[in-house]
C-alpha positions as CSV (number, residue, x, y, z in Angstrom):
1,M,64.8,110.0,-160.3
2,A,64.5,106.2,-159.8
3,G,67.7,104.2,-159.0
4,A,69.8,107.8,-158.8
5,S,71.5,109.1,-155.4
6,S,71.9,112.5,-154.6
7,D,74.7,114.5,-155.5
8,I,75.0,115.5,-151.5
9,A,78.0,113.4,-150.0
10,G,76.4,109.9,-148.0
11,L,73.4,111.0,-148.3
12,D,71.1,108.0,-150.1
13,D,67.6,109.5,-151.6
14,T,67.2,106.2,-154.2
15,D,64.2,105.3,-152.5
16,P,61.7,108.5,-151.8
17,G,60.0,107.3,-149.1
18,R,63.5,106.8,-147.4
19,R,66.5,109.7,-146.7
20,T,69.8,108.4,-145.4
21,H,73.1,109.8,-144.1
22,A,76.2,107.6,-144.2
23,G,76.4,105.9,-140.1
24,T,72.6,107.4,-139.5
25,A,69.5,104.8,-139.6
26,A,66.7,106.4,-141.9
27,V,63.6,108.2,-141.2
28,E,60.3,108.6,-143.0
29,V,58.7,111.8,-143.5
30,T,54.7,110.8,-143.9
31,A,52.6,113.7,-145.5
32,M,50.0,114.3,-143.7
33,T,46.4,114.7,-146.0
34,T,43.1,116.1,-143.9
35,T,39.9,115.4,-146.4
36,T,37.8,118.0,-146.3
37,T,33.5,116.7,-146.6
38,S,30.9,119.2,-147.9
39,A,27.7,119.5,-145.8
40,K,24.0,120.5,-147.6
41,G,21.0,120.7,-146.5
42,T,18.5,123.4,-145.4
43,F,18.0,125.7,-143.3
44,K,14.1,128.3,-142.2
45,A,14.6,131.0,-140.0
46,T,12.4,130.8,-137.2
47,S,11.9,133.9,-136.0
48,W,14.1,137.1,-137.2
49,D,13.6,140.7,-134.8
50,E,15.5,143.5,-137.1
51,G,15.7,147.1,-135.5
52,P,17.6,150.2,-136.5
53,Y,20.4,151.6,-134.0
54,A,22.9,154.9,-134.8
55,E,20.0,156.8,-136.3
56,L,20.7,159.6,-137.7
57,D,18.4,161.7,-140.4
58,G,19.3,161.9,-144.0
59,A,21.9,158.7,-143.4
60,P,22.0,154.7,-144.6
61,G,20.1,153.1,-142.1
62,L,22.2,150.7,-140.0
63,T,20.3,148.2,-138.5
64,H,20.4,144.9,-135.3
65,A,19.2,141.3,-136.2
66,R,18.5,139.0,-133.6
67,V,18.0,135.6,-135.6
68,S,16.9,131.4,-135.0
69,N,17.0,129.4,-137.5
70,A,16.6,125.5,-138.0
71,Y,18.6,123.5,-139.4
72,T,18.1,119.9,-141.3
73,G,20.6,117.7,-143.3
74,D,24.2,117.0,-142.9
75,I,24.0,120.4,-140.1
76,A,21.2,119.3,-137.5
77,G,20.3,121.7,-135.1
78,E,19.5,125.2,-133.8
79,G,21.4,128.5,-134.8
80,T,20.9,131.8,-132.9
81,A,22.8,134.2,-134.6
82,E,23.2,138.0,-133.9
83,S,24.3,140.5,-137.5
84,L,24.6,144.3,-138.1
85,M,23.1,145.5,-141.3
86,F,24.1,148.9,-143.6
87,Y,21.8,149.3,-146.0
88,G,22.9,151.8,-148.6
89,A,21.2,153.4,-151.6
90,R,19.0,151.3,-154.6
91,A,17.8,149.2,-151.9
92,V,21.4,147.6,-151.6
93,A,22.4,146.3,-147.3
94,T,26.1,144.3,-146.9
95,Y,25.9,142.7,-143.2
96,V,28.1,140.9,-140.8
97,G,27.7,138.2,-138.2
98,F,27.8,135.3,-136.1
99,E,26.0,132.5,-135.4
100,R,26.0,129.9,-132.8
101,V,25.0,126.1,-134.4
102,V,23.9,123.7,-131.6
103,G,23.1,119.9,-132.3
104,R,24.9,117.6,-135.5
105,L,28.0,117.7,-138.3
106,G,28.6,114.9,-140.1
107,G,27.2,112.7,-137.0
108,R,29.0,113.9,-134.8
109,S,27.4,116.4,-131.7
110,G,28.5,120.2,-130.7
111,S,28.2,123.6,-131.7
112,F,30.4,126.1,-133.6
113,V,30.3,129.7,-133.8
114,L,29.7,130.8,-138.0
115,R,30.6,133.9,-138.7
116,S,28.8,135.5,-142.0
117,T,29.8,138.5,-144.2
118,G,27.0,138.9,-147.5
119,T,24.7,141.3,-149.6
120,W,21.0,141.5,-150.2
121,E,20.5,143.7,-153.4
122,E,17.3,143.3,-155.5
123,G,15.8,140.8,-153.5
124,T,18.3,138.4,-153.4
125,A,20.9,137.2,-150.4
126,T,24.3,136.3,-151.0
127,T,25.7,134.5,-147.8
128,T,29.5,133.8,-146.9
129,W,30.1,131.4,-143.9
130,S,33.5,130.4,-142.5
131,V,33.7,128.6,-138.8
132,V,35.6,130.9,-136.6
133,P,38.9,128.6,-135.2
134,G,38.5,127.2,-131.7
135,S,35.7,127.1,-131.6
136,G,34.0,124.0,-132.1
137,T,32.7,122.1,-128.7
138,G,31.5,118.8,-127.4
139,D,32.6,116.5,-131.4
140,L,33.2,119.7,-132.9
141,E,37.0,121.0,-131.7
142,G,38.9,121.6,-134.3
143,L,36.0,122.0,-137.0
144,R,37.7,124.1,-139.6
145,G,35.1,125.3,-143.1
146,D,33.9,127.8,-145.4
147,G,30.8,128.1,-147.7
148,G,27.5,129.6,-147.3
149,Y,23.9,129.9,-149.3
150,V,21.6,132.4,-152.0
151,A,18.1,132.8,-151.1
152,G,15.0,134.6,-152.7
153,S,13.5,136.9,-150.3
154,G,10.8,135.3,-148.8
155,A,12.2,131.5,-149.4
156,A,10.4,129.3,-147.0
157,E,13.9,126.9,-146.4
158,I,17.6,128.0,-147.6
159,S,19.4,125.8,-149.3
160,Y,23.6,125.7,-147.8
161,R,26.3,124.5,-148.1
162,L,29.9,124.0,-146.0
163,D,33.0,122.6,-146.6
164,Y,34.6,121.5,-143.5
165,R,37.5,119.6,-142.6
166,F,39.1,119.0,-138.9
167,E,42.3,119.5,-137.8
């Protein structure tokens, strides 16, 4: 409330940017803001090597995949991913993994790691990414963010989005 003073004895809060106590110096409190930027572009798998592990007759399948990706757009560089997949009934898969991306993001050079989780169902992969805190190197130190993609089976290029910020 402009022009009103606080009910606390000796406290002057008539200016919202300044709070003083009788006989003390003014202290300004500034709120810190973080800007989030959306990175968009495409990527394509340049190699895919997938094979089973921990096989058991009659049990759902477990596989391990090593994938290399080429990124263009706001992310420009190469990614190397390692994923674990669970293939359940009805041709549905669930997967988790990590991918190190080396290159440029929004004009900054370095590398970072994405943690991926997702599902593959009815020919569509839906993946959610998050930047692993502390994984940014070079000009990408302090990178945080979330994003992902939706890809149809056999898509040559996949559109992505990564909403990111620096802390």
